[in-house]
C-alpha positions in Angstrom: -2.7 13.6 -16.5 -5.6 15.6 -15.0 -9.1 14.5 -15.8 -8.2 11.5 -18.0 -11.3 10.3 -19.8 -12.5 6.8 -19.3 -12.2 4.5 -22.3 -15.5 3.9 -24.0 -15.4 0.2 -23.1 -14.7 0.8 -19.4 -17.8 2.4 -17.9 -17.7 3.8 -14.4 -18.5 1.1 -11.8 -17.8 0.5 -8.1 -15.5 -2.3 -7.1 -14.9 -3.8 -3.6 -11.5 -3.2 -2.1 -10.2 -5.1 1.0 -7.4 -4.5 3.5 -6.5 -7.7 5.4 -5.1 -6.5 8.8 -3.1 -9.4 10.1 -0.8 -10.0 13.1 2.2 -11.8 11.6 4.5 -13.7 13.9 8.2 -12.9 13.5 10.0 -15.6 11.6 7.0 -17.9 11.3 6.8 -17.8 7.5 4.6 -20.9 7.1 2.2 -19.6 9.7 2.2 -16.1 8.3 1.5 -17.5 4.8 -1.4 -19.5 6.2 -2.8 -16.4 7.8 -2.5 -14.4 4.6 -4.0 -17.2 2.6 -7.1 -17.4 4.9 -7.5 -13.7 4.7 -7.3 -13.5 0.9 -9.9 -16.3 0.7 -12.2 -14.5 3.1 -11.8 -11.2 1.1 -12.6 -13.0 -2.1 -15.7 -14.6 -0.6 -16.9 -11.2 0.5 -16.7 -9.9 -3.0 -13.3 -8.1 -3.1 -11.6 -7.6 -6.4 -8.4 -6.3 -4.8 -6.9 -7.3 -1.4 -3.9 -5.7 0.3 -1.8 -7.4 2.9 0.6 -5.6 5.4 4.2 -4.6 4.9 6.6 -7.6 5.4 3.6 -9.8 5.7 5.5 -13.1 5.3 8.3 -12.6 7.8 7.4 -10.0 10.4 9.1 -6.7 10.8 11.5 -6.3 13.7 14.8 -7.8 12.4 17.7 -7.8 14.9 20.3 -7.5 12.1 20.8 -7.5 8.4 22.0 -11.1 8.5 18.7 -12.1 10.2 16.8 -10.4 7.4 18.9 -12.1 4.8 18.1 -15.5 6.4 14.3 -14.9 5.8 14.5 -13.1 2.5 13.4 -14.5 -0.8 13.4 -13.4 -4.4 10.4 -11.9 -6.2 10.0 -15.4 -7.7 10.3 -17.2 -4.4 7.8 -19.5 -2.6 5.8 -16.8 -0.8 5.3 -14.6 -3.8 4.6 -17.7 -5.9 1.9 -18.8 -3.5 0.3 -15.3 -3.5 0.4 -15.4 -7.3 -1.4 -18.7 -7.4 -4.0 -17.4 -5.0 -4.5 -14.3 -7.2 -5.3 -16.6 -10.2 -7.4 -19.1 -8.2 -9.5 -16.4 -6.5 -9.6 -14.0 -9.5 -8.2 -11.4 -7.1 -5.6 -8.7 -7.4 -3.2 -9.1 -4.5 -0.8 -6.5 -3.1 1.6 -7.8 -0.4 4.8 -6.8 1.4 7.8 -9.2 1.6 11.5 -9.2 2.4 13.2 -9.4 -0.9 16.6 -10.8 -1.7 17.3 -8.8 -4.8 20.2 -9.5 -7.1 22.0 -6.3 -5.9 20.8 -6.1 -2.3 18.2 -6.6 0.4 14.9 -4.8 0.1 11.7 -4.0 1.9 9.5 -4.7 -1.1 5.9 -5.1 -2.2 4.4 -7.0 -5.0 1.2 -6.5 -7.1 -0.1 -9.7 -8.5 -2.9 -9.9 -11.2 -5.1 -12.9 -11.7 -3.7 -13.2 -15.3 -0.2 -13.9 -13.8 1.1 -10.3 -14.2 3.5 -9.3 -11.5 5.0 -5.9 -10.5 7.5 -5.4 -7.7 8.4 -2.2 -5.9 11.2 -1.6 -3.4 10.7 0.9 -0.6 12.4 4.2 -1.3 12.1 5.9 2.0 13.3 3.8 4.9 12.0 4.3 8.5 14.4 4.4 11.5 16.1 1.1 12.1 15.2 -0.1 8.5 18.2 1.9 7.4 20.5 -0.6 9.1 18.8 -3.5 7.5 17.6 -2.7 4.0 19.0 -1.2 0.9 17.1 1.8 -0.5 14.9 1.4 -3.6 15.6 3.7 -6.4 12.5 3.5 -8.7 9.4 5.6 -8.5 6.1 4.0 -7.3 4.7 1.9 -10.2 1.3 2.5 -11.6 -0.1 -0.8 -13.0 -2.9 -1.4 -15.4 -5.4 -3.9 -14.1 -9.0 -5.0 -14.8 -10.3 -2.6 -12.2 -8.2 0.4 -13.0 -4.7 1.9 -12.7 -3.2 0.9 -9.3 -0.3 2.7 -7.7 1.8 1.1 -5.0 4.2 2.2 -2.3 5.2 1.2 1.3 4.5 2.7 4.7 6.8 5.7 5.2 6.8 6.5 1.5 3.2 7.7 2.0 4.5 10.4 4.3 6.6 12.0 1.6 4.3 14.4 -0.3 6.5 14.6 -3.4 6.4 10.8 -3.6 2.6 10.4 -3.4 2.3 13.1 -6.1 4.1 10.9 -8.6 1.4 8.1 -9.0 -1.3 10.8 -9.2 0.5 12.5 -12.1 0.9 9.1 -13.7 -2.8 8.6 -13.7 -3.3 6.2 -10.8 -6.9 5.5 -9.8 -6.1 4.1 -6.4 -2.9 4.1 -4.2 -2.3 0.7 -2.5 0.0 0.9 0.6 1.1 -2.0 2.8 2.3 -0.6 6.1 3.6 -1.5 9.6 2.6 1.5 11.7 4.1 1.3 15.2 1.8 2.5 18.0 2.9 6.0 18.9 1.8 8.3 21.7 -0.9 10.8 20.6 -3.4 13.0 22.3 -6.5 11.4 23.7 -9.3 11.3 21.2 -7.0 12.0 18.3 -6.3 9.6 15.4 -2.7 8.5 14.9 -0.8 11.0 12.8 -0.1 8.4 10.1 -3.9 8.1 9.4 -4.2 11.9 9.1 -1.2 12.0 6.6 -2.8 9.2 4.6 -6.1 11.1 4.4 -4.4 14.3 3.6 -2.4 12.8 0.7 -5.6 11.3 -0.7 -7.2 14.8 -0.6 -4.2 16.6 -2.0 -4.2 14.4 -5.0 -7.9 13.6 -5.2 -6.7 9.9 -5.2 -8.2 7.2 -3.0 -5.7 5.5 -0.7 -6.0 1.9 0.7 -3.6 1.4 3.7 -3.2 -2.1 5.1 -1.6 -2.0 8.6 -0.7 -4.9 10.8 -1.8 -5.6 14.4 -0.5 -7.3 17.5 2.9 -7.0 19.2 6.3 -8.2 18.0 9.7 -8.2 19.8 8.5 -5.4 22.1 6.9 -3.3 19.4 3.1 -2.7 19.5 1.4 -2.0 16.3 -1.3 0.7 15.6 -3.7 -1.6 13.7 -5.1 1.4 11.8 -5.9 0.1 8.3 -8.1 2.4 6.4 -9.6 3.0 2.9 -10.3 6.6 1.9 -12.3 8.1 -1.0 -10.7 10.6 -3.4 -11.6 13.5 -1.0 -9.7 11.9 1.9 -12.6 10.8 3.9 -12.4 7.3 5.5 -14.8 4.9 4.0 -13.6 2.0 6.2 -11.3 1.8 9.3 -9.9 -1.0 11.3 -9.6 -0.9 15.1 -6.5 -1.7 17.1 -6.7 -5.4 18.0 -4.5 -8.5 18.6 -6.5 -11.0 16.6 -5.3 -12.9 13.6 -7.2 -10.9 11.0 -9.5 -7.9 10.7 -10.9 -7.4 7.3 -12.1 -4.0 6.1 -13.9 -3.4 2.8 -15.1 -0.4 0.9 -16.8 0.1 -2.5 -15.0 2.6 -4.7 -15.7 3.9 -8.1 -12.1 4.2 -9.2 -12.9 6.0 -12.4 -14.3 8.9 -10.4 -10.8 9.7 -9.0 -9.7 10.7 -12.6 -11.8 13.8 -12.2 -9.4 16.1 -10.4 -11.8 19.1 -10.0 -12.5 20.1 -6.4 -14.5 23.2 -7.4 -15.8 24.4 -10.8 -12.5 26.3 -11.3 -9.9 24.2 -9.3 -8.2 21.1 -10.5 -5.6 19.7 -8.0 -3.2 18.7 -10.7 -3.8 21.4 -13.4 -3.5 24.2 -10.7 0.1 23.3 -9.9 2.8 25.7 -11.0 5.9 23.6 -11.2 8.0 26.5 -12.5 7.8 27.9 -8.9 8.8 24.7 -7.2 12.3 24.4 -8.7 13.8 24.7 -5.2 12.5 21.2 -4.5 15.1 19.9 -7.0 17.8 22.5 -6.4 17.9 23.9 -2.9 20.4 26.6 -4.1 17.7 28.3 -6.1 
C-alpha cells in the first residue's frame, strides 16, 4: 500500500507519542501495575495520545521456569489488561503494553493495544529470544495493524523487530507507526557506539519509511541488567527522542509525529521504498530450494 492518500476528513497533524521506560520488579504485579498507572497518567498530563509500556510490564521478564510463568500469567481479559483498558478510557489515551498471557491453547509473551473507546487488539510474540523458547509458546499471527483515532498502528514485541521480513509486513499493511514493547538486555558493545538493537530499530524505520516507537525497560532483574534504550524515530530512522540507561522507576520520552507523513514512501523523486520492491526475485525467502 505505497503512498496511501489521507481521507479528506483526516488532515495531517502531529500527535504526541510517549514511551514509558519502567523498571518492573519481578513478580510484584501490584507494584508494577502501580508503576505503569503512574506513568500513563504522567504521559497523559504531558499531552500524549499514545503511550507504550515495556514488554512483560506487569510481571517482569526473567522467569525461572514455565511453571513460574504460568503462575503469573493472565488472560487477555484479566485484571492487568482490564486496568490498562480502564485507564485508556479514563485518560483518552491509546495504551500499548506487554504482558504474560495465559491463552486458551498455550502460554504467550503478548502485547495488547487498547483504545479509549474500549477496542482491544492482542498480539503474541512470533520470534522468541534465547531462554524464552523454554518458557513461551510461539505466536503464529502476523503483526496487527489497528485503526485508531491517530492513525494505523502496528504492533510487535522486542526480537520481532530484528526480523526484516516481519517488520515489512505492517509497512505493507499501511501502518503509520510501529509500536514495540521490548526488554533489551544490556550487551557489550564498543565504547561510544549505541547498542545494536537501537541501530536495528532505526534501520527498520528507514527501510520501511515507517516511524518506530520502542519502549524498553530499565534496572536489573535476577542478575540481568537492562539497556534502558527506549527511542522514538521518524520515518527516516532518525531518533526524535531517546532514553538513557537508568535505574529509576520511570523515564518518560515523548516526540511529536505527523503519522500521515509516513504514508508517503518516496525517498527520492524516483524511489518509493515499497513500490521499488521486486518480489518475483525474492522467492527464495519462501522456498530456499529455489
